[in-house]
N, C-alpha and C positions, 0 to 999 in steps of 0.2 A: 504493500500500500504506499510505502514511502514516508517522508516526513511531512508533518503538518506544514501548511503554507503560512499559517499565522498562529500566534499564541497570545492570549489575553493575560495581562498582568495588571492588577488593580483596574484602573479606568482606561489604561492604554493597550496597545498591542505591538508585537513585534512581527515583522515579516521574515519568512525564510529568505535567504538570499537569492533564490531562483524565482521567487514569486513576483517580484516587482514588475518585471516586463508584461505580466498577463493581466494586470489589475487595472480597473477604471474606477475613479472615485466620483460619488454624487455628493451633492450639497446636503443631502438629508441627514447627514450624520451616521449613516449605515457604515458598517465596516465590510468591505468586500471579501468574499471567498470565492474560490474558483473551482470548478469541476471540469472534467474534461468535456462532458457533453454540452454543457451550457454555463453561462455566468449567473450567480445568484449573490445575494446580499444578506448579511446578518443584520437583523432588525432587533435592536435591544428591547423596544417596546412590545413587539410581537412575541419575543422570547419571554418576557416578563409576563404577558397575558397568558401564554401557555403554561407557564410554571405555576401561576396562580390557579388557573382552571384545574390542573392535574392535582395540586396540592390539596385545594378544597374538595375535589371530588373524592379524594382518599381520606378525607376527614382529619387531616394534619393541620395543626396550627402553625404560624410562622415561628413561634417561640420553639415548639417541638421540633421542627424542621431544622432550626438553627442549632439546637442542642445535638440532634443526630448528625449534623454536618460538622460538629466541633467549632462553630463560630461563636465569637464573643457575645453577640447579641441578635435578636431578631431584626434589628435595623438593616443589616446586610441583606436578609432575605427580602424585606420590605423595599429596599432600594433596587434589587435585581427585578422584583415584580413590577416596579414602576419604570423600569428601563433607564434608571439613573446609574446603574452599575452593572457590569459584566462579571462573569466569574472565570476562574482558572479552568483549564482543562480537567485538572484532577477533581475540582469541585462539580463540574459538569457530569463527570462519570459517576461520582457518589450521588448526585441528584437522581440521574437515571436509575441507579440501582435502588434508592430508597423509594422512589415514586414508581417504579417498575414500568418505565417507558424508554424508548430508544432515545439516544443523543440526537438522532436525526430529527425526531419529533420536536424535542426541545429547542434545537437550533433552527430548523427550517420548517417545521409544521408538517413534515411528510413521513410517512412510514412506508417500508418496503411492502409491496403487494404481497398477499399470500402465495400467489403463483411464483413470484421471485424467490420467496424463501423456500418453497417446495422444490423448485428447480435446483436451488443451491444445495439443499438437504440430499437430493437424489444425486447430485454430482459427487458430493462428498462420500455418499454411501458407495457409489461405483468405484471411486478411487480406493476407498478402504478395502473393498472386495478384491480389487486388483492386487493390492499389496498383500492381502491375506493369502491369495493363491500362490504368490511367489514365495511365501514363507514355508 
């Protein structure tokens, strides 16, 4: 999969050295991310809305989520939900594990289709069968 093109630290981000030629910036304040098939943008407000919706649907309070994430206060969670603050990759992974959603959903609002997941699993099973036959 390679190295990530960008990394969030605090309220800023750092670009991988090979990412810069592929990026375009918009005045909306969005942080650009690049995929091979199309360009897309990280929207902190949309991320926050999805985080809030998933958290409340699971019946978890901001304070409880902050404790489970090891944050000093619920203000960090509140700022993420309001789009005022982004999170580190590590925190994003922890959020996805605690809330039982994919990082793709939190970041971009999209989940892989069941057909894609099915095809990936069948491919892996096929590869494992081939390896097992060789052993």
